[in-house]
C-alpha positions as a printed Julia matrix, in Angstrom:
358×3 Matrix{Float64}:
 189.83  102.38  -163.89
 189.36  100.62  -160.57
 191.46   97.61  -159.61
 190.51   95.11  -156.92
 192.53   92.1   -155.78
 191.3    88.6   -155.07
 193.68   87.61  -152.3
 194.96   84.07  -152.63
 198.54   84.78  -151.59
 200.87   83.74  -154.41
 197.81   83.01  -156.59
 196.24   86.45  -156.1
 194.91   88.19  -159.19
 193.51   91.58  -160.16
 190.03   92.58  -161.26
 190.29   95.63  -163.51
 187.04   97.58  -164.01
 186.64  100.46  -166.43
 186.03  101.67  -169.96
 188.15  100.78  -173.04
 190.14   98.18  -171.09
 190.14   95.74  -174.02
 192.4    98.26  -175.75
 195.07   98.25  -173.01
 197.44   95.29  -173.51
 199.63   96.27  -170.56
 196.86   95.07  -168.25
 196.96   91.57  -169.74
 200.4    90.69  -171.1
 202.01   90.35  -167.67
 199.59   87.48  -166.92
 200.53   85.47  -170.05
 203.68   83.44  -169.49
 204.0    81.49  -172.74
 203.54   82.33  -176.42
 200.32   80.45  -177.15
 196.9    81.97  -176.4
 193.57   80.35  -177.27
 190.69   82.83  -177.26
 187.32   81.16  -176.61
 184.22   83.14  -177.51
 180.75   82.54  -178.94
 178.8    83.33  -182.09
 177.2    86.44  -180.56
 180.2    88.08  -178.9
 182.95   87.22  -181.41
 181.65   89.49  -184.21
 181.53   92.37  -181.74
 184.8    92.12  -179.79
 187.06   89.38  -181.14
 189.04   91.7   -183.42
 189.66   94.04  -180.47
 190.96   91.16  -178.36
 193.15   89.85  -181.18
 194.72   93.32  -181.4
 195.15   93.27  -177.61
 197.09   89.98  -177.95
 199.02   90.95  -181.06
 202.4    90.01  -179.55
 201.34   86.36  -179.01
 200.57   83.29  -181.11
 196.78   83.39  -180.97
 194.15   80.9   -182.12
 190.4    81.02  -181.61
 187.48   78.69  -181.01
 183.94   79.99  -181.4
 181.17   78.23  -179.46
 177.42   78.29  -180.03
 175.64   80.78  -177.79
 173.33   79.66  -174.99
 173.07   77.85  -171.67
 171.87   74.74  -173.52
 175.39   74.4   -174.95
 177.14   74.44  -171.58
 177.89   70.74  -171.66
 180.63   68.17  -172.18
 180.16   68.1   -175.95
 180.9    71.8   -176.24
 183.79   71.46  -173.81
 185.29   68.88  -176.15
 185.31   71.37  -179.02
 187.77   73.45  -176.97
 189.95   70.41  -176.28
 189.81   69.5   -179.98
 191.06   72.96  -180.95
 193.85   72.88  -178.37
 195.08   69.47  -179.47
 194.71   70.04  -183.2
 196.8    73.2   -182.93
 199.34   71.58  -180.62
 198.94   73.88  -177.65
 201.42   73.03  -174.89
 201.4    73.22  -171.1
 202.64   76.8   -171.2
 199.57   78.05  -173.06
 196.91   80.45  -171.82
 193.17   80.35  -172.52
 191.17   83.59  -172.67
 187.4    83.62  -172.17
 185.63   86.35  -174.15
 181.9    86.28  -173.43
 179.36   85.7   -170.72
 179.1    83.13  -167.97
 178.78   80.09  -170.23
 181.95   80.96  -172.16
 183.79   81.72  -168.94
 182.72   78.52  -167.19
 183.6    76.31  -170.17
 186.93   78.04  -170.8
 187.89   77.84  -167.15
 187.01   74.16  -166.95
 189.0    73.48  -170.12
 191.96   75.34  -168.6
 191.63   73.39  -165.35
 191.65   70.1   -167.23
 193.91   70.55  -170.28
 197.24   68.88  -169.58
 196.16   68.9   -165.92
 195.91   72.67  -165.7
 196.93   75.71  -167.71
 196.49   79.44  -167.21
 193.41   81.38  -168.24
 192.07   84.92  -168.35
 188.54   86.27  -168.03
 187.19   88.99  -170.35
 183.51   88.99  -169.29
 181.08   90.84  -171.58
 177.76   90.43  -169.72
 176.81   92.09  -166.45
 176.15   88.71  -164.84
 179.61   87.44  -165.76
 181.23   90.71  -164.67
 179.73   90.71  -161.19
 179.62   86.98  -160.53
 180.86   84.1   -162.67
 184.18   85.61  -163.81
 185.38   86.06  -160.22
 186.25   83.24  -157.86
 187.38   80.36  -160.04
 184.22   78.26  -160.23
 184.24   76.51  -163.59
 182.19   73.71  -165.09
 179.37   72.46  -167.26
 175.79   71.33  -166.81
 174.38   67.8   -166.86
 170.87   66.88  -167.92
 170.12   65.95  -164.31
 171.68   68.96  -162.61
 173.23   72.36  -163.25
 176.95   72.95  -162.68
 177.45   69.47  -161.26
 180.64   68.77  -163.27
 183.52   71.18  -162.85
 186.59   72.35  -160.97
 187.9    75.27  -158.95
 190.51   77.03  -161.12
 191.4    80.69  -160.59
 192.06   83.04  -163.53
 195.24   85.06  -163.91
 193.24   88.26  -164.18
 189.71   89.53  -164.8
 189.35   92.39  -167.27
 185.92   94.04  -167.03
 185.48   96.48  -169.89
 182.18   98.16  -169.08
 181.84   99.37  -172.69
 180.81   95.83  -173.63
 177.51   96.41  -171.8
 176.51   98.84  -174.57
 175.72   95.86  -176.82
 173.98   93.78  -174.14
 170.25   93.36  -174.64
 167.82   94.47  -171.94
 166.87   90.95  -170.88
 170.52   89.99  -170.33
 171.14   93.24  -168.45
 168.23   92.48  -166.11
 169.57   88.96  -165.55
 172.86   90.45  -164.4
 171.11   92.9   -162.1
 169.6    89.9   -160.3
 173.07   88.88  -159.14
 173.82   92.48  -158.12
 170.69   92.5   -155.96
 171.9    89.25  -154.38
 174.94   90.97  -152.91
 172.76   93.5   -151.14
 170.56   90.75  -149.76
 173.34   88.53  -148.4
 175.87   91.08  -147.22
 175.04   94.77  -147.44
 171.68   96.33  -146.56
 172.97   99.8   -147.46
 173.81   98.56  -150.96
 170.33   97.08  -151.27
 168.93  100.5   -150.38
 171.25  102.14  -152.95
 169.85   99.76  -155.59
 166.32  100.79  -154.64
 167.33  104.4   -155.27
 169.3   103.8   -158.48
 167.56  100.97  -160.34
 166.31  103.39  -163.0
 169.92  104.52  -163.6
 171.14  100.92  -163.93
 168.42  100.03  -166.42
 169.27  103.18  -168.41
 172.94  102.01  -168.47
 174.24  105.05  -166.67
 178.01  104.5   -166.69
 178.61  105.85  -163.21
 175.85  103.74  -161.65
 176.94  100.59  -163.51
 180.59  101.08  -162.55
 179.67  101.49  -158.88
 177.39   98.43  -158.89
 180.02   96.28  -160.6
 182.84   97.41  -158.33
 180.79   96.98  -155.15
 179.56   93.53  -156.21
 183.07   92.38  -157.13
 184.46   93.75  -153.87
 181.98   91.69  -151.86
 182.56   88.55  -153.9
 186.36   88.92  -153.84
 186.34   89.13  -150.04
 184.07   86.1   -149.67
 185.92   83.81  -152.08
 189.31   84.81  -150.67
 188.07   83.7   -147.25
 186.52   80.44  -148.53
 187.85   79.42  -151.95
 186.26   75.98  -152.12
 182.89   76.75  -150.57
 183.31   74.96  -147.27
 181.24   77.57  -145.45
 181.01   81.31  -146.06
 181.11   81.15  -149.86
 177.89   79.15  -149.96
 176.06   82.38  -149.06
 176.63   83.44  -152.68
 174.08   80.77  -153.62
 171.07   82.65  -152.28
 168.15   81.62  -154.48
 170.29   79.21  -156.47
 168.83   75.94  -155.19
 165.37   77.07  -156.3
 166.75   78.78  -159.4
 168.85   75.86  -160.61
 165.77   73.65  -160.28
 163.92   76.06  -162.58
 166.75   76.04  -165.14
 167.03   72.26  -165.12
 163.29   71.64  -165.05
 162.44   73.98  -167.92
 165.4    73.07  -170.11
 168.66   74.99  -170.08
 168.41   78.29  -171.9
 164.66   78.84  -171.7
 165.05   80.9   -168.54
 168.22   82.95  -168.17
 170.26   82.16  -165.08
 169.58   85.56  -163.54
 165.85   85.25  -164.16
 165.73   81.91  -162.38
 167.86   83.25  -159.51
 165.57   86.26  -159.1
 162.55   84.0   -158.63
 164.61   81.72  -156.4
 165.67   84.61  -154.16
 162.06   85.64  -153.7
 161.16   82.05  -152.81
 164.01   82.01  -150.28
 162.71   85.28  -148.83
 159.2    83.84  -148.6
 160.49   80.77  -146.74
 162.54   83.02  -144.43
 159.42   85.04  -143.64
 157.45   81.88  -142.86
 160.1    81.13  -140.22
 159.72   84.63  -138.78
 163.27   85.64  -139.73
 162.29   88.5   -142.03
 159.08   90.5   -142.17
 156.43   90.46  -144.85
 157.42   94.07  -145.52
 160.96   92.88  -146.3
 159.62   90.33  -148.76
 157.55   93.05  -150.4
 160.66   95.27  -150.71
 162.56   92.44  -152.37
 159.69   91.71  -154.75
 159.36   95.39  -155.62
 163.05   95.74  -156.45
 163.07   92.6   -158.59
 159.97   93.82  -160.39
 161.55   97.24  -160.94
 164.5    95.41  -162.54
 162.08   93.64  -164.94
 162.75   90.24  -163.4
 160.17   87.44  -162.96
 158.58   86.92  -159.56
 156.89   83.58  -160.24
 158.37   80.31  -161.54
 157.03   78.91  -164.82
 153.75   77.0   -164.67
 155.35   73.62  -165.33
 157.4    73.88  -162.1
 155.01   72.31  -159.63
 155.97   71.5   -156.06
 156.86   67.88  -156.82
 159.21   68.88  -159.63
 160.89   71.47  -157.41
 161.37   68.92  -154.63
 162.84   66.31  -156.96
 165.25   68.67  -158.69
 166.34   70.45  -155.51
 167.54   67.11  -154.14
 170.25   67.18  -156.85
 172.1    70.22  -155.53
 175.69   70.85  -154.49
 174.51   72.0   -151.05
 172.93   68.63  -150.26
 175.08   67.09  -147.53
 174.7    63.5   -146.32
 171.27   63.33  -147.91
 170.04   66.52  -146.24
 169.05   69.66  -148.16
 170.69   72.9   -147.07
 169.34   76.26  -148.17
 170.59   79.83  -148.12
 167.95   81.86  -146.28
 167.71   85.41  -144.97
 167.91   86.55  -141.37
 167.4    90.11  -142.59
 168.04   92.16  -145.71
 171.83   92.2   -145.66
 172.33   88.98  -143.69
 172.05   85.42  -145.01
 172.71   82.01  -143.52
 173.32   78.52  -144.9
 171.12   76.16  -142.94
 169.42   72.8   -142.81
 167.46   74.05  -139.79
 164.25   74.84  -141.61
 160.83   73.25  -141.32
 159.94   70.96  -144.19
 156.31   71.9   -143.69
 157.14   75.55  -144.32
 159.21   74.7   -147.39
 156.21   72.8   -148.73
 154.08   75.89  -148.08
 156.52   78.08  -150.02
 156.57   75.65  -152.94
 152.81   75.36  -152.84
 152.3    79.11  -152.82
 154.28   79.78  -155.98
 154.25   76.5   -157.88
């Protein structure tokens, strides 16, 4: 087992990474301060791991709420089913919520914890690669709106993150690839050597080699933990984690939540960001080709869906959390391993990027 720490002073919390961790209650019980625990999962994950988690929490008063599975259910209606369960079963301010599932479950559970009785504790038990390397760490919680992804939410840090890599054994190949997209992101924004390692070990990751997966998860979490500890509420540095997300969120919103997986949309968005960076002369065409080759090796899409024309991209990208005072900001690349958040890009070149792929 590897343990990292997200350093928020008195609010610091551990990220435990390893096999069979859902069978080790000593890792979790110290982060539960009351008797009541509400486990939130979904219809896909609950049949696989809920019994294991209930055994993990055997010393507590545990209730469960099972959500439908899919990005299309990451909304206020589904959030209310969690509140309904908490209120119907008289959960108090000393309760703890536990998210067992992927990014949707984690985001909804965290937002419910941030809001219920003005804030209660919660734990993250992520079961998808994307959730393990990204959404479970850093305290971003929330739901989607028909007009924009992740536009309603709160920052609320978990008490701990328990990453049991055995849960990846039941993850389908498409979901695994979607998680690899976020792993690739860390190499692009922060660590060129890690990007090179991914080029050398992509076959191992796709084959679910435990050693390769553990290294990729630990390295990704280490980068994210350092960034969010330095900038919890995304006032600067943390925005780098959104490489490809402005383009990708537009794809998710424009095609209907759930039709493209988040990681698939982000993969295409990162390649679009790389293309725009190359048009500014910041990265070479050879760099863009390397990025495209790695994404393709990971079985990720390189082109947005046909219905995403340039006008639709432009309209949807204007509803983005990085828009400031009416101006669009993008995360672009200065090199593989170095990203920048900027509004200093040429609109003409953005139009060329959108026109070349959409």
